[in-house]
C-alpha positions as CSV (number, residue, x, y, z in Angstrom):
1,M,-26.2,223.9,126.2
2,E,-27.4,226.0,129.2
3,L,-25.3,226.5,132.3
4,T,-26.6,225.2,135.5
5,N,-27.3,227.6,138.4
6,T,-24.0,226.2,140.0
7,E,-21.8,226.6,136.7
8,E,-23.4,230.2,136.2
9,R,-22.2,230.9,139.6
10,K,-18.6,230.0,138.8
11,F,-18.7,231.8,135.4
12,D,-19.8,234.8,137.2
13,E,-17.0,234.5,139.9
14,Y,-14.2,234.2,137.0
15,R,-15.6,236.2,134.2
16,S,-13.4,239.3,134.9
17,V,-11.0,240.0,132.2
18,D,-8.2,240.0,134.8
19,A,-8.8,236.4,135.4
20,A,-6.0,233.7,135.4
21,P,-5.5,230.4,136.9
22,K,-4.3,231.0,140.5
23,V,-0.7,230.7,140.9
24,S,0.8,230.1,144.4
25,S,3.9,232.3,145.2
26,K,6.8,229.8,144.4
27,E,10.1,230.7,142.7
28,D,10.8,227.4,141.0
29,T,7.5,227.1,139.0
30,T,7.2,224.8,136.0
31,R,5.5,226.6,132.7
32,V,2.7,224.6,131.3
33,S,0.7,225.5,128.3
34,I,-3.0,224.3,127.9
35,I,-4.2,224.0,124.4
36,L,-7.9,224.0,123.4
37,I,-9.3,224.0,119.9
38,D,-12.5,226.2,119.2
39,Y,-14.6,225.5,116.2
40,N,-18.0,227.0,117.3
41,E,-17.4,225.8,120.7
42,F,-19.1,228.9,122.5
43,S,-21.3,226.7,125.0
44,N,-18.8,224.4,125.8
45,L,-16.1,227.1,126.2
46,Q,-18.7,228.8,128.9
47,R,-17.9,225.6,131.2
48,A,-14.3,224.8,130.2
49,L,-12.7,228.1,130.7
50,P,-14.1,229.0,134.1
51,S,-13.2,225.7,135.3
52,I,-9.5,226.1,134.1
53,F,-9.3,229.8,135.7
54,S,-10.8,228.5,138.8
55,M,-7.9,226.2,139.8
56,N,-5.2,227.0,142.4
57,T,-2.3,225.7,141.0
58,S,1.6,226.3,141.7
59,E,2.6,225.9,138.1
60,D,3.0,229.0,135.7
61,V,0.1,228.2,133.3
62,E,-0.6,229.7,130.0
63,V,-4.0,229.0,128.1
64,I,-4.0,228.9,124.3
65,V,-7.1,228.8,122.2
66,V,-6.7,227.8,118.7
67,D,-9.8,229.2,116.6
68,N,-10.7,226.9,113.6
69,G,-12.7,229.6,111.8
70,S,-15.7,229.9,114.4
71,T,-18.6,232.1,113.8
72,D,-20.7,231.7,116.7
73,G,-19.3,234.4,118.8
74,S,-17.0,232.3,120.9
75,V,-13.9,234.2,120.0
76,E,-15.9,237.6,121.0
77,Y,-16.7,235.9,124.2
78,I,-12.9,235.1,125.2
79,H,-11.8,238.4,124.1
80,S,-14.3,239.8,126.5
81,H,-14.0,237.5,129.4
82,F,-10.4,236.1,129.7
83,Q,-7.7,238.5,128.5
84,D,-5.0,236.2,129.6
85,V,-6.0,233.6,127.0
86,K,-4.0,233.5,123.9
87,I,-6.4,233.3,120.9
88,V,-4.6,231.8,117.6
89,P,-6.7,232.3,114.6
90,A,-6.2,229.4,112.3
91,G,-8.0,231.1,109.5
92,K,-10.0,227.9,108.4
93,N,-10.7,224.5,110.0
94,L,-7.3,222.8,110.3
95,G,-8.9,219.7,112.4
96,Y,-7.8,218.3,115.4
97,S,-4.2,217.6,114.3
98,G,-3.4,220.9,112.6
99,A,-5.1,223.0,115.2
100,N,-3.2,221.5,118.0
101,N,0.1,221.5,116.2
102,L,-0.5,225.3,115.4
103,G,-1.1,226.0,119.3
104,A,1.9,223.7,120.2
105,K,4.4,225.8,118.0
106,I,3.4,229.0,119.9
107,A,3.2,227.5,123.3
108,Q,6.0,228.5,125.9
109,G,5.6,225.8,128.2
110,E,8.1,223.3,128.9
111,Y,5.0,221.0,129.3
112,L,1.9,220.9,127.0
113,I,-1.7,219.9,127.8
114,F,-4.2,219.4,125.2
115,L,-7.8,219.6,126.2
116,N,-11.1,219.2,124.5
117,P,-13.5,222.2,124.7
118,D,-16.5,219.9,126.0
119,T,-14.7,219.3,129.4
120,T,-14.6,220.6,132.8
121,V,-11.4,220.2,135.1
122,T,-10.9,219.8,138.8
123,E,-8.4,220.5,141.3
124,G,-5.2,218.7,140.9
125,W,-5.7,217.8,137.2
126,I,-2.4,219.5,136.3
127,S,-0.5,219.1,139.2
128,N,-0.9,215.2,139.5
129,M,-0.3,214.6,135.8
130,L,3.0,216.7,136.4
131,D,4.2,214.9,139.3
132,A,3.7,211.6,137.5
133,L,5.8,212.9,134.3
134,K,8.4,214.0,136.7
135,T,8.6,210.9,138.9
136,H,8.3,208.5,136.1
137,P,11.5,209.2,133.8
138,N,10.4,206.8,131.1
139,A,6.7,208.3,130.7
140,G,6.4,210.5,127.8
141,M,2.9,211.1,128.2
142,V,0.2,211.1,131.0
143,T,-3.6,211.2,130.7
144,P,-6.2,211.8,133.5
145,K,-9.3,209.8,134.5
146,I,-12.0,211.2,132.2
147,L,-15.6,210.9,133.7
148,M,-18.9,211.4,132.0
149,M,-20.2,214.7,132.3
150,G,-23.2,214.7,134.9
151,Q,-22.5,211.0,135.8
152,E,-20.5,209.1,138.1
153,R,-19.3,206.8,135.3
154,I,-15.9,206.5,133.7
155,N,-15.6,207.7,130.0
156,T,-12.2,206.5,129.7
157,C,-9.0,205.9,131.5
158,G,-6.3,205.9,128.7
159,N,-7.3,203.8,125.7
160,D,-6.6,200.1,124.8
161,V,-5.3,199.3,121.4
162,H,-6.0,196.0,119.7
163,F,-2.9,194.8,117.8
164,T,-4.9,195.4,114.4
165,G,-5.0,199.0,115.2
166,Y,-8.5,199.2,116.7
167,G,-8.6,201.8,119.8
168,Y,-11.2,201.8,122.5
169,L,-12.2,203.3,125.7
170,R,-10.8,201.8,128.5
171,G,-12.9,201.4,131.6
172,W,-16.1,202.6,129.6
173,M,-19.0,203.1,132.0
174,A,-17.3,201.5,134.9
175,A,-18.0,203.2,138.5
176,A,-16.3,206.5,138.7
177,D,-14.6,205.5,142.1
178,S,-13.0,202.4,140.4
179,M,-9.7,202.1,138.5
180,N,-7.6,204.0,141.0
181,T,-4.2,202.8,140.1
182,V,-1.4,204.4,138.0
183,E,-0.8,202.2,135.3
184,D,1.1,202.1,131.9
185,V,-1.5,202.0,129.1
186,F,-1.1,201.7,125.4
187,S,-2.6,205.1,124.5
188,I,-3.4,208.5,126.2
189,S,-7.0,209.8,125.3
190,G,-6.7,212.9,123.0
191,C,-9.6,214.4,125.2
192,S,-6.9,215.2,127.6
193,F,-3.2,214.5,128.1
194,M,0.2,216.0,129.0
195,I,3.5,215.5,127.1
196,R,6.8,217.3,127.5
197,K,7.1,219.9,124.5
198,Q,10.4,218.5,123.8
199,L,9.2,214.9,123.0
200,F,6.1,216.3,121.2
201,D,8.5,218.2,118.8
202,Q,10.8,215.2,118.6
203,L,7.9,213.0,117.5
204,G,6.6,215.5,114.9
205,G,3.7,216.5,116.6
206,F,0.0,215.1,115.6
207,D,-0.2,213.4,112.0
208,E,-2.0,216.0,110.0
209,A,-3.0,213.6,107.2
210,F,-5.5,212.0,109.9
211,Y,-7.7,215.2,109.1
212,P,-10.0,216.3,110.5
213,I,-10.2,214.0,113.4
214,Y,-9.7,210.4,115.1
215,V,-6.9,208.0,115.8
216,E,-4.5,210.8,116.2
217,D,-4.0,210.3,119.9
218,T,-3.5,206.3,119.3
219,D,-0.9,207.3,116.6
220,L,0.9,209.6,118.6
221,S,1.0,207.1,121.5
222,W,2.5,204.4,119.1
223,R,5.1,206.8,117.9
224,A,6.0,207.7,121.5
225,R,6.4,204.0,122.2
226,L,8.5,203.4,119.1
227,A,10.6,206.0,120.3
228,G,11.1,204.3,123.7
229,Y,8.6,206.1,126.0
230,D,5.5,204.9,128.0
231,C,1.9,206.4,128.5
232,L,0.8,206.6,132.0
233,Y,-2.8,206.9,133.5
234,V,-3.0,209.1,136.2
235,P,-6.3,208.4,138.6
236,D,-5.8,211.2,140.8
237,S,-6.0,213.7,137.9
238,V,-9.8,214.1,137.0
239,I,-11.7,215.8,134.3
240,Y,-15.3,215.6,133.1
241,H,-16.2,215.0,129.5
242,D,-19.5,215.8,127.8
243,Y,-19.2,212.6,125.7
244,T,-21.9,210.6,123.5
245,M,-21.1,207.3,122.2
246,G,-21.7,207.0,118.4
247,F,-20.5,205.9,115.2
248,G,-21.9,207.6,112.3
249,S,-20.8,206.7,108.6
250,E,-18.5,209.5,108.1
251,K,-16.6,208.8,111.4
252,Y,-16.5,205.3,110.4
253,F,-14.7,206.2,107.2
254,R,-12.1,208.3,109.3
255,L,-11.5,205.7,112.0
256,E,-11.0,202.8,109.3
257,R,-8.7,205.2,106.8
258,N,-6.6,206.3,110.0
259,R,-6.2,203.0,111.2
260,Y,-4.6,201.6,108.3
261,Q,-2.5,204.9,108.0
262,M,-1.2,204.0,111.6
263,L,-0.2,200.5,111.1
264,I,1.4,201.1,107.7
265,K,3.7,204.0,109.2
266,N,4.3,202.3,112.5
267,L,4.8,198.6,112.1
268,H,7.9,196.9,110.5
269,W,7.4,195.3,107.1
270,G,7.9,191.9,108.5
271,T,5.1,192.5,111.2
272,L,2.7,193.8,108.6
273,F,3.5,190.6,106.6
274,L,2.7,188.4,109.4
275,L,-0.5,190.4,110.5
276,L,-2.2,189.7,107.2
277,P,-4.5,186.9,108.4
278,S,-5.3,189.0,111.4
279,L,-6.0,191.9,109.3
280,L,-8.0,189.9,107.0
281,L,-10.1,188.8,110.1
282,S,-10.5,192.2,111.3
283,E,-12.0,193.1,107.8
284,V,-14.5,190.4,108.4
285,V,-15.3,192.0,111.6
286,S,-15.5,195.5,110.1
287,W,-17.5,194.1,107.2
288,G,-20.0,192.4,109.3
289,Y,-20.5,195.9,111.2
290,V,-21.1,197.5,108.0
291,I,-23.6,195.0,106.7
292,L,-25.6,195.6,110.0
293,R,-25.4,199.4,109.6
294,G,-26.2,199.7,105.9
295,A,-25.2,201.2,102.5
296,A,-23.7,204.6,103.8
297,Y,-21.3,202.4,105.9
298,A,-20.1,200.3,102.8
299,R,-19.7,203.3,101.0
300,S,-17.6,204.6,103.7
301,K,-15.6,201.5,104.0
302,L,-14.8,201.5,100.2
303,R,-14.1,205.2,100.3
304,S,-11.3,204.4,103.0
305,Y,-9.7,201.8,100.7
306,A,-9.5,204.4,97.8
307,W,-8.3,207.0,100.0
308,L,-5.3,204.7,101.1
309,I,-4.4,203.7,97.7
310,G,-4.7,207.6,96.5
311,H,-2.3,208.5,99.2
312,L,-0.2,205.6,99.5
313,G,3.1,207.4,98.5
314,E,2.3,210.2,101.1
315,I,2.1,207.6,103.8
316,L,5.2,205.8,102.9
317,R,7.1,209.1,103.2
318,A,5.7,209.6,106.6
319,R,6.7,206.0,107.4
320,Q,10.3,207.0,106.7
321,G,10.0,209.7,109.5
322,V,8.5,207.4,112.0
323,Q,10.9,204.5,111.5
324,A,13.8,206.7,112.1
325,L,12.4,207.2,115.6
326,R,12.5,203.6,116.5
327,Q,14.1,202.9,119.8
328,R,11.6,199.8,120.4
329,K,11.0,196.5,118.8
330,D,7.4,195.5,117.5
331,I,7.5,192.8,119.6
332,D,7.5,195.0,122.8
333,I,5.0,197.0,121.5
334,L,2.6,194.1,120.5
335,R,2.9,192.7,124.1
336,K,1.1,196.0,125.0
337,C,-1.6,195.5,122.6
338,T,-4.7,193.5,123.7
339,Y,-6.2,190.7,121.5
340,H,-9.9,191.6,122.9
341,L,-12.2,194.0,120.8
342,A,-14.5,196.1,122.7
343,Y,-17.8,194.9,120.6
344,D,-20.0,196.4,123.4
345,Q,-18.8,199.8,122.3
346,A,-20.0,199.5,118.8
347,N,-23.0,197.0,119.3
348,D,-23.9,196.5,122.9
349,G,-26.4,193.6,122.2
350,F,-26.8,190.1,121.0
351,V,-24.6,190.6,117.8
352,G,-21.7,192.0,119.9
353,K,-21.8,189.3,122.5
354,V,-21.8,186.5,119.4
355,A,-19.1,188.4,117.7
356,Q,-16.9,188.3,121.1
357,H,-17.5,184.7,121.6
358,V,-16.4,183.9,117.9
359,F,-13.6,186.3,117.0
360,D,-11.6,187.0,120.5
361,P,-10.6,183.3,120.5
362,L,-9.1,183.5,117.1
363,F,-7.4,186.7,117.7
364,H,-6.1,185.4,121.1
365,I,-4.4,182.2,119.0
366,L,-2.8,184.8,116.5
367,H,-1.7,187.1,119.0
368,R,0.0,184.4,121.0
369,F,1.4,183.3,117.6
370,Y,3.1,186.6,117.1
371,L,4.5,187.1,120.5
372,A,6.0,183.5,120.0
373,V,7.6,184.4,116.7
374,I,8.5,188.0,116.2
375,S,11.7,189.0,117.4
376,W,12.2,192.4,115.9
């Protein structure tokens, strides 16, 4: 992707090897570590890193790039132009979870920020998230307003989560100047969020069984909620994301596989049992989507079943660690879930509208039933 003239000028201004986020003189600075993953992200890093290093901030910031085995010259680019960036060679593609966990291990910050490389950040991005964490003691993680790159539209303002585990973008394609209230959302967006390093370590980091990507952010948020923490959306913290909506067959396999991993790990056995009718209904929705998309998606769906069966022992062992974190009941978490599925994010047409009118009322009834009977 080519840089615009404006972006090129900004890059020239901050291309010096001595460049660093501009820290105001302040004795009581807070150490913040920003972690990005590089997997052949040369063109994206040409935008992301200059935007980070152009910020004025009162925090003591370190920038860490975990390289997942890039071959596009991006590592050489960072070495040449950003001497202050810590480059951590993974040696191979560790995926989203593994690479971010590796970056977190060597991070020196009291607070961690995870940031996708296909982003640019704005002034106040760090400080407004940090202020929210400091002023809301029960907040474990905070996530910014994420706008579409080159558009005045929202990508997501935190993520909503259906009680059967489907996560989706909150505020998708709404006007950029909307959704301006700090809110407790079910899940942060893995595109960008801040968390206390102590809490990240307590939760065990991202689950690397979700390799290579998808649903890790929802799973981490669910575990934080189990441990008694909330997730906040902070609208005054703004970034731009070069995002395209899409669901290829391989992505579909990962989404379905990881959704069920998350549910098995995080829910009480009694909740899972009661959810069976809803999970079967979600399978009807899922297979309806598969039929519309073709044979490759059917194979992906069947692969997700086979993977879960083959790795059930590992999932159950992971479940033991997750349940040891529990400070909240399932009923409290289910209250925060939604019964509405964002059909328009998978099929923005007649079929999606029909599915919404058919399935949402059924999910609504089941959701109300669970809220009435579950006490654990």
